[in-house]
BANUGU-828797 format. One record per residue (C-alpha): z, y, x. Coordinates in nm, 3 decimals, padded with zeros to 5 digits. Example, Ala and Ser with C-alpha at 12.3 -4.5 7.8 and 13.67 -1.06 7.14 Angstrom:
residues 2
+---------+---------+---------+
:       Z :       Y :       X :
+---------+---------+---------+
:  00.780 : -00.450 :  01.230 :
:  00.714 : -00.106 :  01.367 :
+---------+---------+---------+
This chain:
residues 178
+---------+---------+---------+
:       Z :       Y :       X :
+---------+---------+---------+
: -00.004 : -00.041 : -00.003 :
: -00.106 :  00.346 :  00.165 :
:  00.137 :  00.625 :  00.048 :
: -00.006 :  00.939 : -00.041 :
:  00.302 :  01.037 : -00.289 :
:  00.631 :  00.997 : -00.258 :
:  00.764 :  00.701 : -00.336 :
:  01.088 :  00.637 : -00.543 :
:  01.316 :  00.363 : -00.639 :
:  01.653 :  00.275 : -00.804 :
:  01.809 :  00.196 : -00.503 :
:  02.112 : -00.038 : -00.642 :
:  01.817 : -00.157 : -00.935 :
:  01.621 : -00.289 : -00.580 :
:  01.914 : -00.475 : -00.459 :
:  02.055 : -00.602 : -00.764 :
:  01.727 : -00.763 : -00.860 :
:  01.668 : -00.857 : -00.478 :
:  01.325 : -00.676 : -00.493 :
:  01.098 : -00.636 : -00.138 :
:  00.855 : -00.387 : -00.119 :
:  00.635 : -00.351 :  00.164 :
:  00.346 : -00.074 :  00.341 :
:  00.192 :  00.146 :  00.543 :
:  00.234 :  00.519 :  00.609 :
: -00.009 :  00.756 :  00.780 :
:  00.086 :  01.048 :  00.954 :
: -00.091 :  01.261 :  00.731 :
:  00.182 :  01.052 :  00.484 :
:  00.466 :  01.222 :  00.708 :
:  00.425 :  01.561 :  00.786 :
:  00.767 :  01.686 :  00.938 :
:  00.648 :  01.380 :  01.172 :
:  00.307 :  01.456 :  01.263 :
:  00.403 :  01.845 :  01.306 :
:  00.698 :  01.676 :  01.546 :
:  00.478 :  01.441 :  01.746 :
:  00.219 :  01.721 :  01.756 :
:  00.499 :  01.991 :  01.884 :
:  00.486 :  01.749 :  02.200 :
:  00.105 :  01.779 :  02.229 :
:  00.102 :  01.973 :  02.628 :
: -00.049 :  02.339 :  02.631 :
: -00.417 :  02.383 :  02.784 :
: -00.466 :  01.993 :  02.745 :
: -00.787 :  01.896 :  02.490 :
: -00.696 :  01.772 :  02.108 :
: -00.898 :  01.441 :  02.053 :
: -00.812 :  01.398 :  01.683 :
: -00.866 :  00.995 :  01.631 :
: -00.656 :  00.895 :  01.919 :
: -00.361 :  01.093 :  01.758 :
: -00.355 :  00.866 :  01.439 :
: -00.051 :  00.664 :  01.403 :
:  00.047 :  00.403 :  01.156 :
:  00.409 :  00.292 :  01.093 :
:  00.438 : -00.072 :  00.854 :
:  00.787 : -00.121 :  00.644 :
:  00.932 : -00.365 :  00.469 :
:  01.209 : -00.280 :  00.256 :
:  01.419 : -00.536 :  00.076 :
:  01.708 : -00.525 : -00.173 :
:  02.036 : -00.769 : -00.186 :
:  02.362 : -00.812 : -00.266 :
:  02.668 : -01.002 : -00.185 :
:  02.903 : -01.280 : -00.374 :
:  03.158 : -00.959 : -00.453 :
:  02.879 : -00.743 : -00.520 :
:  02.835 : -00.495 : -00.304 :
:  02.432 : -00.329 : -00.329 :
:  02.251 : -00.343 :  00.034 :
:  01.859 : -00.254 :  00.185 :
:  01.720 : -00.396 :  00.493 :
:  01.427 : -00.192 :  00.614 :
:  01.236 : -00.293 :  00.891 :
:  01.013 : -00.010 :  01.041 :
:  00.689 : -00.133 :  01.257 :
:  00.528 :  00.204 :  01.396 :
:  00.278 :  00.296 :  01.667 :
:  00.194 :  00.633 :  01.803 :
:  00.018 :  00.790 :  02.061 :
:  00.168 :  01.089 :  02.256 :
:  00.246 :  01.242 :  02.567 :
:  00.371 :  01.187 :  02.895 :
:  00.608 :  01.473 :  02.964 :
:  00.575 :  01.420 :  03.337 :
:  00.190 :  01.306 :  03.354 :
:  00.097 :  01.511 :  03.089 :
: -00.171 :  01.223 :  03.022 :
: -00.175 :  01.047 :  02.640 :
: -00.003 :  00.714 :  02.653 :
:  00.120 :  00.491 :  02.341 :
:  00.414 :  00.498 :  02.136 :
:  00.528 :  00.156 :  01.971 :
:  00.880 :  00.156 :  01.768 :
:  00.977 : -00.147 :  01.623 :
:  01.381 : -00.026 :  01.416 :
:  01.610 : -00.222 :  01.181 :
:  01.764 : -00.059 :  00.980 :
:  02.083 : -00.213 :  00.712 :
:  02.237 :  00.013 :  00.458 :
:  02.528 : -00.054 :  00.205 :
:  02.447 :  00.154 : -00.090 :
:  02.759 :  00.319 : -00.173 :
:  02.843 :  00.548 : -00.477 :
:  03.088 :  00.801 : -00.239 :
:  02.906 :  01.188 : -00.192 :
:  02.832 :  01.080 :  00.184 :
:  02.974 :  01.488 :  00.257 :
:  03.314 :  01.357 :  00.126 :
:  03.378 :  01.062 :  00.321 :
:  03.595 :  01.129 :  00.668 :
:  03.539 :  00.894 :  00.990 :
:  03.834 :  00.680 :  00.898 :
:  03.611 :  00.536 :  00.612 :
:  03.268 :  00.561 :  00.756 :
:  03.413 :  00.338 :  01.105 :
:  03.526 :  00.000 :  00.896 :
:  03.127 : -00.043 :  00.798 :
:  03.002 :  00.088 :  01.110 :
:  02.762 : -00.261 :  01.119 :
:  02.596 : -00.072 :  00.794 :
:  02.468 :  00.281 :  00.754 :
:  02.548 :  00.424 :  00.430 :
:  02.309 :  00.505 :  00.179 :
:  02.372 :  00.704 : -00.152 :
:  02.384 :  00.521 : -00.421 :
:  02.038 :  00.713 : -00.617 :
:  01.796 :  00.640 : -00.943 :
:  01.554 :  00.859 : -00.738 :
:  01.544 :  00.789 : -00.360 :
:  01.252 :  00.851 : -00.171 :
:  01.183 :  00.563 :  00.012 :
:  00.876 :  00.767 :  00.237 :
:  01.181 :  01.046 :  00.348 :
:  01.414 :  00.796 :  00.464 :
:  01.150 :  00.580 :  00.667 :
:  01.001 :  00.923 :  00.798 :
:  01.396 :  01.028 :  00.902 :
:  01.492 :  00.699 :  01.040 :
:  01.137 :  00.670 :  01.257 :
:  01.195 :  01.113 :  01.383 :
:  01.566 :  01.009 :  01.492 :
:  01.388 :  00.697 :  01.710 :
:  01.152 :  00.915 :  01.857 :
:  01.242 :  00.938 :  02.240 :
:  01.309 :  01.345 :  02.322 :
:  01.088 :  01.343 :  02.592 :
:  00.861 :  01.068 :  02.640 :
:  00.746 :  00.936 :  02.950 :
:  00.535 :  00.617 :  03.119 :
:  00.791 :  00.309 :  03.168 :
:  00.622 :  00.284 :  03.497 :
:  00.524 :  00.541 :  03.769 :
:  00.277 :  00.790 :  03.618 :
: -00.036 :  00.782 :  03.820 :
: -00.159 :  01.105 :  03.981 :
:  00.217 :  01.264 :  04.007 :
:  00.347 :  01.012 :  04.215 :
:  00.372 :  01.087 :  04.556 :
:  00.296 :  00.790 :  04.756 :
:  00.538 :  00.844 :  05.030 :
:  00.825 :  00.870 :  04.802 :
:  00.915 :  01.206 :  04.976 :
:  00.990 :  01.507 :  04.735 :
:  00.817 :  01.791 :  04.886 :
:  01.059 :  02.096 :  05.041 :
:  01.056 :  02.337 :  04.732 :
:  01.134 :  02.614 :  04.981 :
:  00.858 :  02.497 :  05.237 :
:  00.657 :  02.800 :  05.102 :
:  00.915 :  03.034 :  05.167 :
:  00.940 :  02.953 :  05.544 :
:  00.588 :  03.150 :  05.551 :
:  00.736 :  03.438 :  05.409 :
:  01.058 :  03.490 :  05.730 :
:  00.951 :  03.731 :  06.017 :
:  01.050 :  03.623 :  06.367 :
+---------+---------+---------+
């Protein structure tokens, strides 16, 4: 399912009926994420629109346990093209994310730190008859993005082969008069 509009679910009913939802989002479905990735584009580098495309595949499953607690399980696989902040070259960015949510009837703003610590294996999600699945996925992907993406291995052209670092003050030597 490609989504062009927000997808709203009643998260309690979704969990109680053990429903499953799977689909694909594109960057055009995720305006904030698209703008964030665009902001990482280095100045002066020619933009290549086709390679900027990204897809987010997701799977959402509802579940209840023996005592009636409602859960959502979200799996997200995202593939983007971003830029290495070290060498400024394009680089692929693949994310494989899994989230488990406990649906609570309490307002999350009213919970204190101790209550949240007791259920640290789950993220909390407020009960809602109109939870926006697309916005939830976009939020989670944005939080998982590296602040300054870099190649896992050494970057090509900008790595010095000898391992020596240039002295940043070397240029000043020429200014000293004997």
